[in-house]
Structure formats: structure tokens, C-alpha cells
Wavefront OBJ file of the C-alpha trace (Angstrom):
o trace
v -22.476 -69.048 219.348
v -23.350 -65.377 219.034
v -20.548 -63.917 216.942
v -20.924 -63.407 213.223
v -19.439 -66.243 211.158
v -18.382 -64.067 208.276
v -17.170 -66.695 205.838
v -19.520 -69.679 206.193
v -22.903 -70.417 204.668
v -25.257 -73.387 204.786
v -27.045 -75.035 201.865
v -30.726 -75.556 202.639
v -32.377 -78.887 201.710
v -34.641 -77.648 198.927
v -34.016 -80.939 197.132
v -33.462 -82.989 200.254
v -37.031 -82.482 201.445
v -38.210 -84.127 198.218
v -35.634 -86.908 198.390
v -36.480 -87.694 202.014
v -40.198 -86.924 202.406
v -41.948 -87.853 205.633
v -45.468 -89.184 205.421
v -45.420 -88.858 201.640
v -45.112 -85.047 201.595
v -41.959 -82.914 201.748
v -41.077 -81.201 205.018
v -40.793 -77.785 203.412
v -40.682 -76.146 206.830
v -37.249 -77.708 207.443
v -35.848 -75.023 205.145
v -37.282 -72.243 207.300
v -36.087 -73.979 210.464
v -32.541 -74.308 209.148
v -32.421 -70.741 207.839
v -33.644 -69.299 211.128
v -31.217 -71.479 213.101
v -28.281 -70.543 210.862
v -29.090 -66.866 211.360
v -29.354 -67.292 215.117
v -25.995 -69.093 215.225
v -24.367 -66.279 213.261
v -23.771 -67.875 209.863
v -23.226 -65.335 207.122
v -25.518 -66.925 204.556
v -27.970 -69.627 203.553
v -28.213 -71.030 200.027
v -30.662 -72.811 197.765
v -29.921 -75.009 194.762
v -31.537 -74.925 191.345
v -32.920 -77.277 188.735
v -36.312 -77.517 187.107
v -36.841 -81.073 185.901
v -33.451 -82.830 186.085
v -33.193 -82.888 189.902
v -36.590 -81.802 191.248
v -36.572 -79.373 194.175
v -38.343 -76.312 195.501
v -38.227 -73.383 193.068
v -35.340 -71.188 194.271
v -36.604 -67.617 193.954
v -39.970 -68.184 195.623
v -38.168 -70.121 198.357
v -35.721 -67.252 198.822
v -38.593 -64.807 199.173
v -40.105 -66.958 201.940
v -36.732 -67.153 203.704
v -36.304 -63.386 203.374
v -39.639 -62.838 205.107
v -38.596 -65.115 207.982
v -35.099 -63.691 208.582
v -33.543 -60.278 208.989
v -29.758 -60.527 208.714
v -28.528 -63.671 207.003
v -27.634 -63.358 203.321
v -29.602 -65.569 200.904
v -27.953 -67.026 197.828
v -28.338 -69.492 194.975
v -25.748 -72.265 194.699
v -26.105 -72.252 191.852
v -28.800 -70.966 189.523
v -28.841 -72.128 185.906
v -29.569 -68.718 184.462
v -29.708 -69.911 180.834
v -32.989 -71.677 181.638
v -34.667 -68.283 182.175
v -35.065 -65.096 180.169
v -32.850 -62.418 181.757
v -35.617 -59.802 181.939
v -37.825 -62.190 183.926
v -34.906 -63.241 186.106
v -33.679 -59.691 186.719
v -37.187 -58.675 187.810
v -37.548 -61.637 190.172
v -34.091 -61.214 191.733
v -34.655 -57.492 192.204
v -38.008 -58.153 193.875
v -36.484 -60.675 196.292
v -33.629 -58.263 197.008
v -36.254 -55.713 198.013
v -38.111 -58.234 200.178
v -34.827 -59.094 201.933
v -33.684 -55.469 202.182
v -30.558 -56.112 200.150
v -29.414 -59.588 201.230
v -29.410 -61.512 197.932
v -26.379 -63.184 196.325
v -26.908 -64.584 192.837
v -24.698 -67.641 192.463
v -24.820 -68.817 188.861
v -23.511 -71.589 186.659
v -23.758 -72.873 183.103
v -24.582 -76.386 184.265
v -23.478 -79.612 182.661
v -24.354 -81.255 179.375
v -23.048 -84.761 179.986
v -26.341 -86.516 180.749
v -29.622 -86.861 178.814
v -31.603 -85.457 181.761
v -29.819 -82.097 181.400
v -30.415 -82.043 177.661
v -34.090 -82.818 178.257
v -34.384 -80.102 180.914
v -33.035 -77.437 178.580
v -35.209 -78.641 175.704
v -38.297 -78.483 177.944
v -37.867 -74.710 178.342
v -36.831 -74.136 174.727
v -33.091 -73.715 175.257
v -30.728 -75.950 173.240
v -28.129 -77.117 175.723
v -25.201 -76.145 173.511
v -26.344 -72.505 173.721
v -26.311 -72.383 177.524
v -22.891 -70.741 178.022
v -23.456 -67.899 175.572
v -26.999 -67.345 176.859
v -25.665 -67.200 180.399
v -23.046 -64.578 179.551
v -25.474 -62.417 177.560
v -27.995 -62.751 180.370
v -25.550 -61.606 183.064
v -24.714 -58.469 181.093
v -28.397 -57.719 180.533
v -29.350 -58.216 184.178
v -26.608 -55.952 185.449
v -27.674 -53.293 182.972
v -31.345 -53.579 183.977
v -30.445 -53.289 187.670
v -28.322 -50.165 187.228
v -29.580 -48.222 184.207
v -32.833 -46.290 183.753
v -33.562 -47.897 180.385
v -31.891 -50.722 178.491
v -31.806 -51.955 174.908
v -30.070 -55.118 173.756
v -28.846 -56.263 170.373
v -27.573 -59.580 171.721
v -27.969 -62.771 169.738
v -30.454 -64.470 172.039
v -32.156 -61.578 173.846
v -32.751 -58.601 171.556
v -35.128 -55.948 172.923
v -35.620 -52.194 172.941
v -36.183 -49.591 175.642
v -36.910 -51.728 178.704
v -37.013 -50.146 182.160
v -36.952 -52.373 185.218
v -38.670 -51.470 188.475
v -38.124 -52.016 191.272
v -34.380 -51.713 191.159
v -32.529 -53.880 193.694
v -31.753 -52.436 197.112
v -28.112 -53.312 196.458
v -26.513 -51.076 193.850
v -25.079 -54.229 192.287
v -26.468 -57.614 193.234
v -23.359 -59.756 193.868
v -22.868 -62.383 191.165
v -20.867 -65.441 192.215
v -19.920 -67.748 189.337
v -19.260 -71.462 189.574
v -16.676 -73.384 187.600
v -14.241 -76.199 188.068
v -11.469 -76.847 185.548
v -13.352 -75.569 182.488
v -11.528 -72.965 180.422
v -14.583 -70.911 179.415
v -16.009 -71.147 182.914
v -12.833 -69.815 184.529
v -12.704 -66.962 182.000
v -16.326 -66.226 182.893
v -15.413 -65.991 186.592
v -12.661 -63.500 185.764
v -14.914 -61.469 183.449
v -18.164 -61.307 185.423
v -17.673 -62.745 188.904
v -17.678 -61.017 192.255
v -16.691 -64.451 193.560
v -15.710 -67.885 192.311
v -17.640 -70.940 193.531
v -15.991 -74.327 193.135
v -16.407 -77.844 194.485
v -13.244 -79.200 192.900
v -12.264 -82.361 194.786
v -8.547 -81.711 195.355
v -6.239 -78.814 196.043
v -4.092 -79.418 192.949
v -7.108 -78.764 190.745
v -8.111 -75.809 192.947
v -4.660 -74.252 192.539
v -4.723 -74.743 188.769
v -8.201 -73.221 188.467
v -7.310 -70.181 190.527
v -4.141 -69.654 188.510
v -6.206 -69.501 185.323
v -8.700 -67.086 186.930
v -5.818 -64.845 188.031
v -4.308 -64.844 184.556
v -7.651 -64.119 182.875
v -8.470 -61.361 185.348
v -5.186 -59.590 184.673
v -5.749 -59.864 180.908
v -9.185 -58.292 181.420
v -7.799 -55.470 183.569
v -9.213 -56.764 186.851
v -7.436 -57.250 190.154
v -7.764 -60.965 191.035
v -7.812 -60.191 194.761
v -11.209 -58.531 194.309
v -12.705 -61.928 193.392
v -13.730 -63.915 196.436
v -12.842 -67.627 196.520
v -15.726 -69.830 197.695
v -15.508 -73.580 198.279
v -18.689 -75.691 198.161
v -18.172 -78.746 200.347
v -20.433 -81.742 201.060
v -20.110 -82.987 204.635
v -21.333 -85.862 206.772
v -20.117 -85.682 210.376
v -20.477 -89.198 211.737
v -18.013 -91.953 212.621
v -16.257 -93.023 209.426
v -18.218 -96.132 208.467
v -21.578 -94.613 209.371
v -20.737 -91.399 207.514
v -19.798 -93.299 204.360
v -22.956 -95.422 204.479
v -25.245 -92.451 205.119
v -23.392 -90.253 202.620
v -23.569 -92.929 199.937
v -27.346 -93.267 200.419
v -27.648 -89.494 200.163
v -25.688 -89.338 196.900
v -27.652 -92.254 195.436
v -30.917 -90.486 196.266
v -29.690 -87.038 195.201
v -27.821 -87.850 191.980
v -28.655 -91.472 191.238
v -24.934 -92.238 191.512
v -22.826 -93.727 194.334
v -20.505 -91.750 196.570
v -17.432 -93.224 194.844
v -18.459 -91.703 191.520
v -19.672 -88.376 192.904
v -16.590 -87.837 195.083
v -14.372 -87.879 191.986
v -16.182 -84.790 190.686
v -16.984 -82.754 193.793
v -15.501 -82.353 197.253
v -17.018 -84.696 199.840
v -15.727 -85.073 203.404
v -17.523 -87.910 205.193
v -16.290 -88.841 208.643
v -15.278 -87.354 212.014
v -14.975 -83.602 212.517
v -11.176 -83.775 212.395
v -11.324 -84.803 208.730
v -13.531 -81.841 207.891
v -11.341 -79.404 209.817
v -8.248 -80.678 208.007
v -9.919 -80.393 204.594
v -11.128 -76.824 205.174
v -7.727 -75.733 206.467
v -6.074 -77.306 203.417
v -8.198 -75.215 201.062
v -7.807 -72.115 203.225
v -4.046 -72.381 202.632
v -4.763 -72.335 198.890
v -6.752 -69.116 199.229
v -10.344 -70.231 199.854
v -11.953 -67.558 202.012
v -15.634 -68.511 201.935
v -17.380 -71.864 202.385
v -20.833 -73.180 201.503
v -21.525 -76.361 203.456
v -23.996 -78.998 202.310
v -24.926 -81.769 204.721
v -25.103 -85.122 202.934
v -27.578 -86.591 205.362
v -31.320 -86.833 205.965
v -30.642 -85.449 209.469
v -29.964 -81.854 208.516
v -30.463 -80.158 211.874
v -28.303 -82.723 213.660
v -25.517 -82.192 211.127
v -25.825 -78.400 211.375
v -25.455 -78.610 215.156
v -22.443 -80.921 214.888
v -20.716 -78.699 212.325
v -21.354 -75.576 214.395
v -19.989 -77.156 217.564
v -17.224 -79.458 216.313
v -15.826 -77.767 213.186
v -16.476 -74.015 213.095
v -14.500 -73.084 216.238
v -11.386 -74.464 214.554
v -11.700 -72.980 211.057
v -13.649 -69.704 211.161
l 1 2 3 4 5 6 7 8 9 10 11 12 13 14 15 16 17 18 19 20 21 22 23 24 25 26 27 28 29 30 31 32 33 34 35 36 37 38 39 40 41 42 43 44 45 46 47 48 49 50 51 52 53 54 55 56 57 58 59 60 61 62 63 64 65 66 67 68 69 70 71 72 73 74 75 76 77 78 79 80 81 82 83 84 85 86 87 88 89 90 91 92 93 94 95 96 97 98 99 100 101 102 103 104 105 106 107 108 109 110 111 112 113 114 115 116 117 118 119 120 121 122 123 124 125 126 127 128 129 130 131 132 133 134 135 136 137 138 139 140 141 142 143 144 145 146 147 148 149 150 151 152 153 154 155 156 157 158 159 160 161 162 163 164 165 166 167 168 169 170 171 172 173 174 175 176 177 178 179 180 181 182 183 184 185 186 187 188 189 190 191 192 193 194 195 196 197 198 199 200 201 202 203 204 205 206 207 208 209 210 211 212 213 214 215 216 217 218 219 220 221 222 223 224 225 226 227 228 229 230 231 232 233 234 235 236 237 238 239 240 241 242 243 244 245 246 247 248 249 250 251 252 253 254 255 256 257 258 259 260 261 262 263 264 265 266 267 268 269 270 271 272 273 274 275 276 277 278 279 280 281 282 283 284 285 286 287 288 289 290 291 292 293 294 295 296 297 298 299 300 301 302 303 304 305 306 307 308 309 310 311 312 313 314 315 316 317 318 319 320
């Protein structure tokens, strides 16, 4: 495959290499191998996840810098970064640096994260951020980062990040680093997409919920004076391309290792398609009819390269 796949990206196993270590140490190089292969096949992007202590993985920004040095065309994004865990001046500097290393290929996918488990509360407390402040910190931080990337000097009187006369160098290569914002059916999150997002990222598990979410984004965007059609619609989908029973067994083991919860529980909260390629093709087409025009694919399997090859050969020709 040598044509550009303009609306598909691949999630790299920055957590998977810790969940499935070989010989007691993580196969970090699998991330470089997958990124280089995805670029060669023509995928538009590769993505890395984020967490610090709740779901241990490779640190995203340093990993992105390594990927940027090993590739030349593929975009590199976060799906998604919990920006409230970091001070926006530090984060703006790091993102801008990686954008320079990549020559303008960075996408900053961001989210507020969840507060429904003690491990998330503990993670926020570990870095000095009360979890109930995460949404407001995220929104203040996005405004500050965009200002630092585009203005010669910035001052802030925000509640959480007050500062005076800060200049950021280097500026990003991109005039505006694209910010893609994740939310499912959360009122504040969907408003946030409409207010700040260049794209919406969702993993909502059914098209009824997808349609309802997008309707709220459209309404909010119009109230804010934005054209909804300027906001890209990105679906994050977890895939295992094996015969049905094998896919469910392997996918369940993956979810247990990744989240500590079985597939049955996880699949009620995020979109999982485990089974033959025809199931995946049907699911993607179903969301395309609802307006989804970009897809981030995560392979719920320890056999990442095998799944990437299967998806590229058995699914992409029918949906891209």
C-alpha cells in the first residue's frame, strides 16, 4: 500500500509493552517498528496514550520525540494527554520542542480524564492536583498554551496559573498546534470540544450516543459563533482481528491486563470490535454514516504487528 491513508491513525503500544514484557523488560523498540511501518504503509498518524501512575506506560512527549527522529511524514499525536497533570508553561515548551523536532507534525489530543476510581484520584494527588479541579485546569491550560505558542509575551491572571511576562521559545513550527479534545456524553466535555477543539475524539460504544454527542457539539459551536463543520470527528476504536472466539478470548485478556477489568465491562464504555474483518468494516462504515471522518485504531492484542498487517490488508481497502 503506497497511497496516503488520510483519515486513519494507529495507537502505539506505549502501555502494551509494559503489560506484555518479554524477558522481563519492555520491548520499547516495538513502538519504533510500528511507527515506521505505519508511515511506510501510508497511515496519516501514529498516537501515544498518557497516564503517569494510574496505568503505567512510556512517557508520551519523550516517546513522541523519539518517533519524530525516526520518521519524516507521519503525524504524531497524543490520545489523549491529561493536560491538568502538568503546568501549561512546561507542557507548551515540551510540545513546541517536539513540534520542532518533527518539523510540524504534532497533534495534541487532550482530555480531562475520569474521576470514578481511586487510582485516578491518587494519580492527581501525587502531582499536587485535586481531581475535582482537573476540568478547569485543563481549560485554563489550553488557553495559556495557545497564547504562548502564538504571542511574543504572555501574562495570565487565571485562577490556577497566574504569571507575568513569559515568552516561550522555540515557537512551534505549526502556527497553531492542532488540539483534538476527547469527550463522550459529558456536557462540559462536549462544550469544551466546541469551544477549544480542532477535532473531537470519542470512543462512545454506539451510534445513538455518537449522534447525541455530536448534536450537542453542533449546538454549542453555533452558540459560540463557530462553524461545526470545521471540527473534525475522530473515532477511537479498539480492534482484535481474529476469528470470533479467539478474538474475544485474546481481547478479554488484553482488557484485563490493560484496565484490570473484563471485556464485558470495558465494552460498555468504549467501542470494541473483536472478531473477523467484516465486523470491523461494518462498524467503521456505521460511524462514517454518522459523520466520523477520522479513526484512531488500537489493537487489543499482544501481537501488534500481526494485527496492524491484518487491518491494513483486510479492513482499510474497504473503508478508507
